[in-house]
Structure formats: C-alpha cells, structure tokens
Legacy VTK file of the C-alpha trace (Angstrom):
# vtk DataFile Version 3.0
C-alpha trace
ASCII
DATASET POLYDATA
POINTS 633 float
-24.740 29.875 -39.722
-23.648 29.187 -36.138
-27.000 27.590 -35.423
-26.609 25.165 -38.325
-23.049 24.384 -37.227
-24.164 23.757 -33.630
-26.937 21.432 -34.826
-24.496 19.434 -36.972
-22.135 19.143 -34.018
-24.901 17.928 -31.750
-25.947 15.343 -34.325
-22.391 13.989 -34.570
-22.102 13.686 -30.791
-25.457 11.915 -30.629
-24.226 9.432 -33.222
-21.001 8.977 -31.240
-22.989 8.378 -28.053
-25.015 5.696 -29.796
-21.842 3.921 -30.917
-20.399 4.291 -27.443
-23.477 2.708 -25.848
-23.127 -0.167 -28.331
-19.521 -0.622 -27.046
-18.233 0.265 -30.527
-15.453 2.297 -28.961
-13.286 2.727 -32.069
-16.188 4.097 -34.112
-17.347 6.280 -31.221
-13.821 7.585 -30.684
-13.482 8.742 -34.281
-16.768 10.598 -34.092
-15.827 12.264 -30.798
-12.441 13.291 -32.222
-14.209 14.812 -35.190
-16.486 16.712 -32.810
-13.542 18.125 -30.820
-11.856 19.283 -34.016
-15.017 21.260 -34.743
-14.902 22.895 -31.303
-17.067 20.631 -29.176
-14.925 19.820 -26.139
-17.752 19.661 -23.638
-17.178 17.677 -20.411
-19.483 14.954 -21.728
-17.427 14.565 -24.917
-14.126 14.632 -22.983
-15.376 11.973 -20.583
-16.477 9.570 -23.286
-13.483 10.255 -25.484
-11.224 9.399 -22.557
-13.342 6.325 -21.827
-13.126 5.130 -25.431
-9.356 4.858 -24.959
-9.487 3.701 -21.333
-11.828 0.782 -22.027
-9.578 -0.409 -24.845
-6.493 -0.139 -22.575
-4.919 2.798 -24.435
-4.168 4.610 -21.187
-1.673 7.127 -22.539
-4.250 8.553 -24.960
-6.927 8.367 -22.271
-4.796 10.528 -19.944
-4.734 13.330 -22.537
-8.519 13.648 -22.586
-9.053 13.031 -18.886
-6.467 15.761 -18.282
-8.463 18.226 -20.347
-11.587 17.174 -18.477
-10.017 17.896 -15.079
-8.487 21.170 -16.293
-11.874 22.326 -17.604
-12.980 22.940 -14.031
-16.288 21.183 -14.621
-17.834 19.189 -11.805
-17.046 15.585 -12.649
-17.837 12.231 -11.049
-15.175 10.938 -8.634
-14.542 7.928 -10.865
-12.863 10.144 -13.441
-10.173 11.180 -10.974
-9.480 7.479 -10.482
-9.371 6.732 -14.224
-7.110 9.729 -14.797
-4.781 8.532 -12.023
-4.610 5.047 -13.551
-3.911 6.514 -16.983
-1.153 8.755 -15.629
0.532 5.777 -13.976
0.689 4.053 -17.337
2.904 6.911 -18.458
5.023 6.678 -15.315
3.613 9.947 -13.902
3.218 8.682 -10.331
3.442 12.042 -8.555
0.601 13.557 -10.593
-1.301 10.259 -10.363
-1.084 10.406 -6.556
-2.452 13.958 -6.651
-5.448 12.692 -8.621
-5.913 9.884 -6.077
-6.012 12.506 -3.315
-8.750 14.302 -5.279
-10.512 10.974 -5.790
-10.354 10.291 -2.055
-11.906 13.673 -1.273
-14.647 13.262 -3.885
-15.634 9.693 -2.973
-17.222 8.338 0.160
-16.353 4.909 1.586
-14.587 3.736 -1.560
-12.251 0.806 -0.901
-9.798 2.040 -3.542
-9.496 5.436 -1.833
-9.069 3.788 1.571
-6.328 1.530 0.208
-4.496 4.518 -1.255
-4.615 6.395 2.051
-3.349 3.313 3.871
-0.598 2.590 1.343
0.839 6.037 0.524
4.286 4.397 0.419
3.066 1.854 -2.128
6.001 2.281 -4.508
8.431 1.240 -1.744
6.224 -1.727 -0.860
6.083 -2.817 -4.503
9.853 -2.390 -4.745
10.305 -4.783 -1.806
8.260 -7.402 -3.684
9.977 -6.809 -7.015
12.684 -8.878 -8.662
11.327 -12.216 -7.500
10.412 -13.338 -11.027
12.556 -13.068 -14.151
10.650 -12.582 -17.424
11.317 -14.201 -20.815
9.703 -13.738 -24.226
7.954 -16.604 -26.000
7.468 -17.204 -29.710
3.713 -17.663 -29.838
2.618 -14.022 -30.086
1.176 -12.156 -33.075
0.461 -8.523 -33.924
-3.074 -8.867 -32.543
-4.141 -10.327 -29.189
-2.582 -13.336 -27.462
-3.331 -13.760 -23.766
-4.769 -15.782 -20.892
-2.575 -18.924 -20.875
-3.620 -22.067 -19.002
-1.858 -25.343 -18.233
-3.126 -28.392 -20.133
-0.872 -31.179 -18.972
2.533 -30.474 -20.542
0.900 -28.160 -23.062
-0.358 -24.619 -22.960
-3.775 -23.349 -24.046
-4.234 -19.641 -24.742
-6.582 -17.136 -26.359
-5.769 -15.491 -29.685
-7.464 -13.630 -32.526
-4.701 -14.305 -35.057
-5.438 -14.408 -38.763
-6.831 -17.938 -38.972
-9.437 -17.420 -36.250
-12.791 -19.119 -36.733
-15.290 -17.027 -38.703
-14.980 -13.708 -40.483
-16.613 -11.418 -37.911
-14.936 -8.451 -36.255
-15.704 -7.250 -32.758
-17.111 -3.696 -32.659
-15.240 -3.034 -29.395
-11.813 -2.897 -31.100
-12.504 -3.829 -34.757
-10.417 -6.990 -34.469
-11.306 -10.649 -35.193
-12.963 -12.712 -32.487
-10.879 -14.905 -30.190
-10.297 -18.658 -30.368
-8.583 -21.097 -28.015
-5.272 -22.531 -29.238
-3.065 -25.277 -27.823
0.731 -25.230 -28.121
2.944 -28.195 -27.296
6.285 -26.434 -26.975
5.730 -22.738 -26.113
9.395 -22.040 -25.272
10.825 -23.453 -28.493
12.003 -21.412 -31.459
9.280 -22.954 -33.667
6.294 -23.774 -31.466
3.529 -25.955 -32.910
0.055 -24.481 -32.430
-3.393 -25.810 -33.267
-6.934 -24.646 -32.589
-9.199 -26.627 -30.311
-11.982 -28.366 -32.214
-15.185 -26.834 -33.570
-17.153 -27.908 -30.505
-15.128 -25.352 -28.553
-14.292 -22.564 -31.015
-17.094 -20.633 -32.734
-17.338 -17.461 -34.770
-17.588 -15.490 -31.488
-15.167 -15.116 -28.569
-13.671 -18.103 -26.752
-11.017 -17.337 -24.169
-9.574 -17.961 -20.661
-9.756 -21.677 -19.966
-8.859 -24.013 -17.106
-8.524 -27.802 -17.066
-9.076 -30.451 -14.435
-6.026 -32.235 -13.028
-6.622 -35.292 -15.255
-7.176 -33.077 -18.318
-10.629 -34.496 -19.058
-12.770 -31.493 -18.057
-12.343 -27.923 -19.230
-14.069 -24.681 -18.308
-13.788 -21.697 -20.618
-15.261 -18.285 -21.436
-17.438 -17.622 -24.467
-19.824 -14.935 -25.641
-23.457 -15.681 -24.865
-23.772 -18.050 -27.838
-25.353 -21.412 -27.134
-26.775 -23.863 -29.652
-25.922 -21.321 -32.357
-28.171 -18.726 -30.742
-26.670 -15.296 -30.018
-28.422 -13.748 -27.007
-28.314 -10.228 -25.595
-29.236 -8.606 -22.311
-32.161 -6.285 -21.856
-29.962 -3.324 -22.805
-28.802 -5.034 -25.997
-25.362 -6.219 -24.808
-24.010 -9.678 -25.481
-22.481 -10.826 -22.176
-19.834 -13.453 -21.398
-20.652 -16.904 -20.052
-18.796 -19.883 -18.638
-19.040 -23.256 -20.351
-17.904 -26.758 -19.414
-16.805 -29.487 -21.814
-15.748 -33.081 -21.145
-13.319 -35.126 -23.173
-14.727 -38.318 -24.668
-12.337 -40.675 -26.466
-9.866 -37.824 -26.838
-12.427 -35.409 -28.315
-13.968 -32.427 -26.549
-17.734 -32.785 -26.387
-20.238 -30.042 -27.061
-19.976 -27.680 -24.076
-22.794 -26.820 -21.700
-23.496 -23.560 -19.900
-22.916 -23.311 -16.170
-26.175 -22.853 -14.242
-25.298 -19.486 -12.688
-24.785 -17.779 -16.062
-27.239 -15.081 -17.085
-28.145 -13.036 -20.135
-28.036 -9.953 -17.863
-24.460 -10.136 -16.523
-21.111 -11.643 -17.441
-19.452 -14.697 -15.908
-15.910 -15.305 -17.153
-12.253 -16.333 -16.600
-12.465 -19.653 -14.701
-9.891 -21.076 -12.267
-9.932 -24.306 -10.241
-8.721 -25.045 -6.734
-6.005 -27.740 -6.516
-8.588 -30.411 -5.614
-10.995 -29.275 -8.349
-13.812 -28.804 -5.838
-13.970 -25.010 -6.048
-14.349 -22.932 -9.198
-13.209 -19.300 -9.102
-14.328 -16.780 -11.712
-14.878 -13.091 -12.464
-18.362 -11.627 -12.725
-20.468 -8.499 -12.413
-23.458 -10.511 -11.150
-25.681 -8.973 -8.450
-23.671 -8.528 -5.261
-20.582 -7.378 -7.153
-18.754 -4.487 -5.474
-17.244 -2.938 -8.594
-17.016 -3.381 -12.348
-16.165 -7.047 -11.839
-15.357 -9.124 -8.749
-13.746 -12.485 -8.074
-16.275 -15.115 -6.998
-16.120 -18.780 -6.036
-18.569 -21.681 -6.220
-18.328 -25.237 -4.944
-18.221 -28.154 -7.406
-19.587 -31.477 -6.172
-18.113 -34.882 -7.010
-20.978 -35.409 -9.440
-20.302 -32.089 -11.155
-23.080 -30.037 -9.568
-22.589 -26.472 -8.381
-23.364 -24.648 -5.168
-24.279 -20.986 -4.751
-21.646 -18.474 -5.910
-19.920 -16.508 -3.123
-18.156 -13.162 -3.421
-14.555 -13.258 -2.140
-15.081 -10.032 -0.213
-13.240 -6.776 0.366
-9.767 -8.241 0.886
-9.861 -8.991 -2.840
-12.652 -6.998 -4.461
-12.934 -3.228 -4.875
-15.074 -0.785 -6.833
-12.698 -1.331 -9.763
-11.947 -4.440 -11.818
-10.830 -7.718 -10.258
-10.472 -10.412 -12.889
-8.435 -13.319 -14.380
-8.045 -15.488 -11.249
-5.678 -18.456 -11.014
-5.122 -20.791 -8.053
-1.767 -22.558 -7.729
-1.137 -25.982 -6.243
-0.108 -24.226 -3.003
-3.502 -22.536 -2.847
-2.238 -19.099 -3.820
-4.786 -16.942 -5.586
-3.333 -14.782 -8.345
-5.638 -12.192 -9.897
-5.516 -8.952 -11.872
-6.908 -5.700 -10.524
-6.949 -1.978 -11.155
-8.671 -1.304 -7.830
-5.771 -2.200 -5.548
-2.915 0.310 -5.484
-0.498 -0.577 -8.264
1.764 0.621 -11.051
-0.962 1.403 -13.605
-3.597 -0.459 -15.600
-4.248 -3.972 -14.345
-1.651 -5.276 -11.892
-1.221 -8.889 -10.799
-1.748 -9.506 -7.072
-1.389 -12.639 -4.959
-3.298 -13.787 -1.870
-2.892 -16.938 0.210
-6.156 -18.896 0.461
-6.942 -20.815 3.626
-8.276 -24.382 3.723
-11.826 -23.113 3.167
-10.754 -21.105 0.123
-11.018 -17.757 1.898
-8.413 -15.159 0.919
-5.827 -13.397 3.028
-4.295 -9.967 2.445
-3.486 -9.307 -1.220
0.041 -8.284 -2.248
1.252 -6.706 -5.476
3.467 -9.185 -7.374
5.941 -6.381 -8.124
8.169 -5.733 -11.100
8.961 -7.014 -13.705
5.671 -8.936 -13.871
3.799 -5.687 -13.225
4.395 -2.371 -14.940
2.490 0.677 -16.190
0.436 -1.317 -18.750
-2.187 -4.051 -18.217
-0.658 -7.176 -16.641
-2.958 -10.120 -16.043
-3.679 -13.822 -16.491
-0.715 -15.208 -14.526
-0.333 -18.981 -14.072
2.403 -20.741 -12.081
3.687 -24.299 -11.754
4.723 -24.316 -8.084
6.919 -27.398 -8.500
9.075 -26.029 -11.330
8.766 -22.330 -10.496
7.892 -21.667 -14.136
4.864 -19.808 -15.399
3.285 -17.426 -17.877
1.323 -14.188 -17.809
-0.249 -11.694 -20.220
0.630 -8.052 -20.721
-0.078 -5.112 -23.004
3.403 -3.647 -22.390
4.996 -2.131 -25.462
7.816 -4.672 -25.738
5.657 -7.354 -27.348
4.357 -8.159 -30.798
0.796 -6.867 -30.515
-1.919 -5.485 -28.244
-1.671 -8.216 -25.619
1.147 -10.762 -25.504
2.101 -13.791 -23.450
5.372 -13.817 -21.497
7.112 -16.605 -19.614
8.729 -16.186 -16.217
10.930 -18.070 -13.767
10.476 -17.702 -10.025
13.726 -16.618 -8.382
12.219 -16.107 -4.932
8.822 -16.678 -3.340
6.389 -13.776 -3.382
5.282 -12.383 -0.050
1.760 -13.508 0.815
1.807 -13.114 4.592
3.684 -10.239 6.135
3.789 -11.042 9.849
6.685 -9.764 11.940
7.852 -10.156 15.503
8.989 -7.194 17.587
11.539 -8.336 20.165
13.766 -6.600 22.681
15.227 -6.441 26.171
14.373 -4.053 29.025
17.489 -2.549 30.614
18.557 -0.088 33.308
19.317 3.106 31.429
22.051 4.134 33.848
23.968 0.868 34.206
22.830 -1.024 31.077
22.038 -3.976 33.355
19.169 -6.350 32.550
15.924 -5.094 34.058
13.404 -7.926 34.194
9.672 -8.052 34.892
8.873 -4.699 33.306
5.434 -4.054 31.837
5.755 -3.551 28.064
2.936 -2.088 25.929
2.711 -1.998 22.137
0.714 0.873 20.606
-0.112 1.646 16.987
0.412 4.939 15.170
-2.949 6.181 16.518
-1.748 5.495 20.089
-4.187 2.606 20.481
-3.001 -0.336 22.582
-2.285 -3.347 20.370
-0.871 -5.735 22.984
0.729 -5.876 26.432
3.245 -8.243 28.014
5.747 -8.485 30.871
9.419 -8.912 30.140
11.001 -12.107 31.465
13.471 -12.259 34.320
16.113 -11.948 31.619
14.380 -8.761 30.398
13.190 -10.272 27.114
9.873 -9.344 25.491
8.179 -10.312 22.223
5.158 -9.177 20.224
4.302 -11.616 17.449
2.355 -11.258 14.204
2.472 -7.475 13.902
1.897 -5.801 10.550
4.727 -5.161 8.121
5.551 -1.627 7.046
3.767 -0.130 10.071
4.799 2.269 12.809
4.477 1.282 16.471
5.348 2.732 19.859
6.783 0.430 22.555
6.379 1.616 26.162
8.169 -0.004 29.131
7.174 0.695 32.775
8.536 -0.514 36.117
8.221 0.664 39.712
10.938 3.140 40.807
11.865 3.795 37.162
10.776 6.441 34.711
8.870 4.994 31.727
10.837 4.458 28.532
9.419 4.399 25.028
10.687 3.998 21.502
9.210 4.305 18.015
9.799 1.357 15.713
8.772 0.857 12.100
8.523 -2.712 10.866
9.979 -3.368 7.442
8.189 -4.786 4.410
9.443 -8.345 4.739
8.466 -11.010 7.230
10.977 -11.438 10.067
11.997 -9.782 13.326
12.330 -6.144 14.324
14.480 -5.610 17.434
14.521 -2.689 19.874
15.804 -2.612 23.477
14.243 -0.222 25.998
16.295 1.663 28.624
14.494 2.727 31.808
16.185 5.343 33.963
15.805 5.213 37.762
13.320 7.726 39.099
14.823 11.027 40.164
15.260 11.582 43.927
12.913 14.458 44.626
13.195 14.405 48.403
12.817 17.942 49.767
16.159 19.375 50.788
18.172 17.570 48.121
20.022 19.447 45.396
18.425 18.667 42.043
21.716 19.600 40.415
23.484 16.769 42.240
20.657 14.333 41.498
20.826 15.134 37.790
24.622 15.183 37.905
24.521 18.609 36.309
27.683 20.312 35.331
28.003 23.392 37.545
26.195 26.521 36.360
29.337 28.544 35.908
29.515 32.307 35.407
32.347 34.338 33.963
34.315 36.482 36.389
32.394 39.537 37.508
29.470 38.603 35.172
25.842 37.571 35.691
24.810 36.589 32.156
23.914 32.931 31.371
26.698 31.260 29.381
25.812 28.796 26.561
27.191 25.869 28.564
25.084 26.941 31.540
21.973 27.205 29.356
22.318 23.510 28.418
22.330 22.546 32.088
19.370 24.775 32.903
17.374 23.076 30.145
17.720 19.825 32.088
16.260 21.538 35.164
13.418 22.863 33.036
12.718 19.361 31.673
12.367 17.925 35.189
10.093 20.753 36.305
7.861 20.168 33.278
7.733 16.459 34.002
6.820 17.059 37.653
4.436 20.036 37.572
4.145 20.348 41.390
7.890 20.495 41.965
9.148 23.712 43.625
12.775 24.756 43.772
14.865 27.303 45.687
17.689 28.603 43.478
20.840 29.586 45.402
23.602 31.562 43.681
27.176 31.994 44.917
30.369 33.900 44.011
34.020 33.379 44.805
35.881 35.483 47.396
37.655 37.842 45.058
36.427 41.402 45.208
34.515 43.374 47.790
32.199 41.280 50.031
29.259 43.647 49.536
29.793 43.770 45.793
29.905 39.956 45.630
26.646 39.701 47.522
25.023 42.007 44.956
26.648 40.093 42.058
25.298 36.767 43.335
21.841 38.287 43.603
22.042 39.430 39.965
23.153 35.925 38.958
20.250 34.431 40.910
17.788 36.710 39.148
19.232 35.767 35.720
19.085 32.048 36.511
15.442 32.224 37.594
14.588 34.472 34.644
15.996 31.913 32.226
13.942 29.076 33.746
10.764 31.167 33.652
11.150 32.971 30.344
13.077 30.448 28.269
11.743 27.322 29.930
8.121 28.384 30.371
7.985 27.513 34.088
5.550 29.420 36.322
7.462 31.884 38.501
5.475 30.864 41.598
7.335 27.539 41.601
10.702 29.228 42.069
12.323 31.105 44.943
15.902 32.152 45.248
18.607 34.243 46.814
22.184 35.309 46.265
24.686 34.442 49.005
27.807 36.108 47.696
30.937 34.526 49.140
29.305 33.479 52.399
29.050 29.765 51.463
32.353 28.817 49.873
32.957 25.169 48.955
36.704 25.347 49.664
39.232 27.378 51.637
39.620 30.066 48.997
38.531 32.955 51.231
39.744 36.529 51.288
43.463 36.943 50.723
43.973 33.183 50.302
45.977 32.426 47.110
43.985 30.047 44.814
44.064 29.256 41.114
41.243 30.070 38.670
39.810 26.554 38.753
39.464 26.649 42.545
37.745 30.025 42.446
35.375 28.871 39.720
34.062 26.052 41.941
32.631 28.697 44.238
30.895 30.587 41.399
27.868 28.276 41.219
24.097 27.799 41.467
22.223 25.200 43.495
18.670 23.948 42.962
17.288 22.851 46.302
13.992 20.928 46.210
11.464 22.682 48.438
8.312 20.752 47.582
7.770 17.616 45.499
LINES 1 634
633 0 1 2 3 4 5 6 7 8 9 10 11 12 13 14 15 16 17 18 19 20 21 22 23 24 25 26 27 28 29 30 31 32 33 34 35 36 37 38 39 40 41 42 43 44 45 46 47 48 49 50 51 52 53 54 55 56 57 58 59 60 61 62 63 64 65 66 67 68 69 70 71 72 73 74 75 76 77 78 79 80 81 82 83 84 85 86 87 88 89 90 91 92 93 94 95 96 97 98 99 100 101 102 103 104 105 106 107 108 109 110 111 112 113 114 115 116 117 118 119 120 121 122 123 124 125 126 127 128 129 130 131 132 133 134 135 136 137 138 139 140 141 142 143 144 145 146 147 148 149 150 151 152 153 154 155 156 157 158 159 160 161 162 163 164 165 166 167 168 169 170 171 172 173 174 175 176 177 178 179 180 181 182 183 184 185 186 187 188 189 190 191 192 193 194 195 196 197 198 199 200 201 202 203 204 205 206 207 208 209 210 211 212 213 214 215 216 217 218 219 220 221 222 223 224 225 226 227 228 229 230 231 232 233 234 235 236 237 238 239 240 241 242 243 244 245 246 247 248 249 250 251 252 253 254 255 256 257 258 259 260 261 262 263 264 265 266 267 268 269 270 271 272 273 274 275 276 277 278 279 280 281 282 283 284 285 286 287 288 289 290 291 292 293 294 295 296 297 298 299 300 301 302 303 304 305 306 307 308 309 310 311 312 313 314 315 316 317 318 319 320 321 322 323 324 325 326 327 328 329 330 331 332 333 334 335 336 337 338 339 340 341 342 343 344 345 346 347 348 349 350 351 352 353 354 355 356 357 358 359 360 361 362 363 364 365 366 367 368 369 370 371 372 373 374 375 376 377 378 379 380 381 382 383 384 385 386 387 388 389 390 391 392 393 394 395 396 397 398 399 400 401 402 403 404 405 406 407 408 409 410 411 412 413 414 415 416 417 418 419 420 421 422 423 424 425 426 427 428 429 430 431 432 433 434 435 436 437 438 439 440 441 442 443 444 445 446 447 448 449 450 451 452 453 454 455 456 457 458 459 460 461 462 463 464 465 466 467 468 469 470 471 472 473 474 475 476 477 478 479 480 481 482 483 484 485 486 487 488 489 490 491 492 493 494 495 496 497 498 499 500 501 502 503 504 505 506 507 508 509 510 511 512 513 514 515 516 517 518 519 520 521 522 523 524 525 526 527 528 529 530 531 532 533 534 535 536 537 538 539 540 541 542 543 544 545 546 547 548 549 550 551 552 553 554 555 556 557 558 559 560 561 562 563 564 565 566 567 568 569 570 571 572 573 574 575 576 577 578 579 580 581 582 583 584 585 586 587 588 589 590 591 592 593 594 595 596 597 598 599 600 601 602 603 604 605 606 607 608 609 610 611 612 613 614 615 616 617 618 619 620 621 622 623 624 625 626 627 628 629 630 631 632
C-alpha cells in the first residue's frame, strides 16, 4: 500500500514540476500543496512551493515554505537564504531577515548582494534618513487586477492594465489573469478619469506594458511578448520572452510597431526609458552579460533612429538579483526597482545620478512611503512640478498591483559627500595651534588623506563618505599626537571636530614627574601605608606615562611627617614606598626593573613642621607624600 501511495505522490510532484517549468505557477502551486498534504514535504517540494509564491510576489506565503525549508536542516542553495530574507522583510520581520542575510553571506562567495548587506548593516537608519521626502496619494484608475508601470505622454498618462475589457480572451498561465494592454488616461487625478486603450496596432491578445514616449510624443517604445506579425515565438526551452518594440505616430495614429534589433527569442528585453535628449535608451534584460536575474542596460539611439551596442550599467546598479523598470528624469536621475540592493522587502525603488555620459553614481533607496515591504516599482517624476507616479503591490490598493501618485516634498539624496572640518588647538591653553599635520584614516586604519592645518589652525577634508567612521590624527613637533573618532551622518553637509594637542611631557632626568603631570599629592592616612582611592587615581596617571614611554625609569621617594618616633617614621615611609611601587607594578603592569625607590621618613620635610613644632593637620599632610623622580628617559 505504501509503495502505491509513494508512486502516486511522485507522479503528482512530477506533474507539478512540469507546470512549474512552464511558468504555470498557480497550477504548480496547487499540485505541490496537494503533495504536502499527503506527506511529501521534501526540500525540492518546499523550494518550488516557496518559489511559486515568490515569483508571483506573494512573499508572505513564500516565507512560510522557505521557513520550513531552512528548518528542515537540508543543504540548500545560498539563493534560498536570500529569498527567505526578502520574504521575511515583506512581513516586517527585519531581525530574522538580517539573520538569513548573514547565512546568505556565509553561503555565497563574491555576491554583490551579500557585500552590500555587510557594508550597510545600518540600512534601516539610512533608509529612515531618506524617508518622508515624497507624500503619496491614491488615484482612481486602479482595478482589482493589475494596474502598473505609468509613463508620461504629454499631459496624459499611459499605463499597463489587465482589466476586464483587455484585448483578447486569453489568460496568462503565470497567474491565471488576462493579458495586459496599454491604456491612456487624460485626467488621472480626477474623481472620474477618462481611460481608453491604445489602438490595435499597439495592443494585441498578448502582453503589452511599460512604455516611454519621445519628448515630442511622436515615438513610443513599449514591451510586448515575443509576438510579431501575428507569430508567437518561443525560446529553445519553450518560453515566450519579452521584447521591445518601437512605433511612430503618423497623422495622429500609431503605426505598426517594429522590433528593436537587439531583441532575441532566447532572452527578454523590456521596460524602456529614455534619456532627456532621447539619445540613450535604458531597459531591463537578462541578455548575455547580465549579472543577475535581470540587469539595467543602455544603448545609444542615433538621430536617424539607429541603435548602438547595448552596455550593462555595471555593479553600482546591477546585482545578482532583479534590477528592472528604469526611468530617467529631466535632471538625469535614474530611478529603478531592485530586490538586490538592501531594502525594505520585495522590489524597492532606488535612485542614482547619471553623469553626462549616462554612467550611474551610487544608488540610494528612495525611502518610505514610496518603498515598503511589498513590491514598489515603475516610478516616474516630473522634475519641474515635483509630481509623479509609481506602482506597488502594497495591500492598501484595489488589486494585485496599483498605481499611486506622489508629490515631492524634498529632494532625494543622490550624492552623499561630506566635509570634515576642524581646528587644531593647544590642549592646555585652548590657543590656536597652526601648521599641524592632520591625517584622515578610515575604519580599517588606512590613510584616506593628509593635510596641514592653516596658520589659523583650520583643516578640511572634502568629499568623504556619508554614514562612515573615520579617525582624525593631528601631529606637531613638541606636542603629543591627538586623535578623535568621527562618524559622518547620512546627509550631505559638514562634520566638525577640533583636535587638542597637549605639549610633550618634560622627561628630563632629575625632574619630578609628579610636578610635570601636576599630580595631586599621593597622600597617606596617618600612620598608614595602604594606597587610598584618591591616590590610586594619581598613580594611574604615572602608569599611563610609563606605558607611553617604555624606556622611562623612575625613582619613587616616600616621605612622612614629623609626628611619632624618627625610627618608626623611617620604617613607615619604607612601607609606603613599597606599596606605591607594588601598585605601579601589579596594578599598572609596569616591569619592576624600571622602578627604584626608598623611604626617607621625616628627613626631607617640605615645611618647618619638625619635631615638637605645633602644626595643623593640613601642614603635616604636605609632608606625607611620594615623589617620582625621572632617572632615565
């Protein structure tokens, strides 16, 4: 009986695997769930069951199955720690998600996502510093299905939707929903927006989505399934990929679109964006040379409409995860969605400043409320008005994916360069101390930069990284070095720290180190030799100097007052001398060979309080002392 049951189970899983390979995730999921109910919770089933939710952006359900996979103790690919971490974030479980990222880091080698996590352990604070710069509003164009990927079309908005009146009757096996069409809306913020589909030259019975338009509105690029001239094509493994198409407007009508020359049946090319001058096209693709599941690429567009060779935007943007849905604003800011950069869960929107050649700078998370635990993507922004739109699968909308509007309240950070400034000063007098050598070191103690303070003591290190820890070291002849730790904040600006250099200690043989250090006297209680707590504090300062100057040798001299028998006082001072030296050696860790000493009793009084001379307690106490005479420097 068990053999028959095991065979039936295996057959169901094989059928589920076939559906999974066909990207029919809903069908595959149901079969896997049925298998688990019958006792088959093998690592392979748990992986694919989690994936069937993960790839359809149901991260909360995915986390349940990935959790069981991790708890099973089976050896699993590193990628599943990453997917589990992303799924946990979507439920707000950031502490557990970070633990999974630590496991991912240990299990993966040279993965950009792991390196970013290690570098940005304080990512929630960094995202918080970026947050609150956009305010989000709902729009009235969403349905209970999918509405996403808005694009500007003059004063109108074009977006993707699979609402009820979509072209054709087909359903996509991925999520068992209708295929997408492109719609245009004239008044997206109104209570009753007017929406129409683009014409039949653009929309087909398969997917059309994510468009971009030229500045004059006469050229559009958009994404479509591999369906050209009514021919549906698949890759060698039987998958229908995505392609980019271009259409031109003729007498107000969109012409039949043509494929872009770098499309392929074997990989996807999707989600177009144009540079402000229209001479560079950005897009997402998994074409050869892609680092992860999909990367952001760019290609030049000539005046005649020809294309250059696609170029990958590189590791500042792309990771082993998904980078997708690019948009370039009129100020040359690249917005894109990613689950590879460290974020809040699912896809997060990031921003990077492009240079004049279209090369990206450091990417920054756009923060809340644009980003959250769900998928957030497809952001567009009118730089002049500060208004824009983005897409999200957050649970506050009408359907799976919805479009939201936003208003910019404050510019996003795209370049976090700070200046570290300060003044070098005399630590004893607080006076300006000019012409000191100042060195900036990073957290690994590597020299970043060096300078010399001005005559006015001023120094400056420009363009240092935000949110980083540095050490500033100041040096000047006849002064002890001074250093300070400074951590730059997360916003561009200035970080200020003055440095105080103390004059070098006079270590001339014969001088009393106690006088040089301006020690309080090492007092002893009457008729006692034990080290008092106040005396211990002063001895610690002696210890510190001896550790700093390891060749320094000292002769410790102990004294009593005149009260009591002269012979007894001589013995008492010797006991006090022994206790003083013992403290420096045993408590301070100083080698005993560097110390000599003797007790002098009442033979070297500092005042006239000798035998039978009436004096008060304070006068007698001045004679109960220790001296620290420098013997050798």
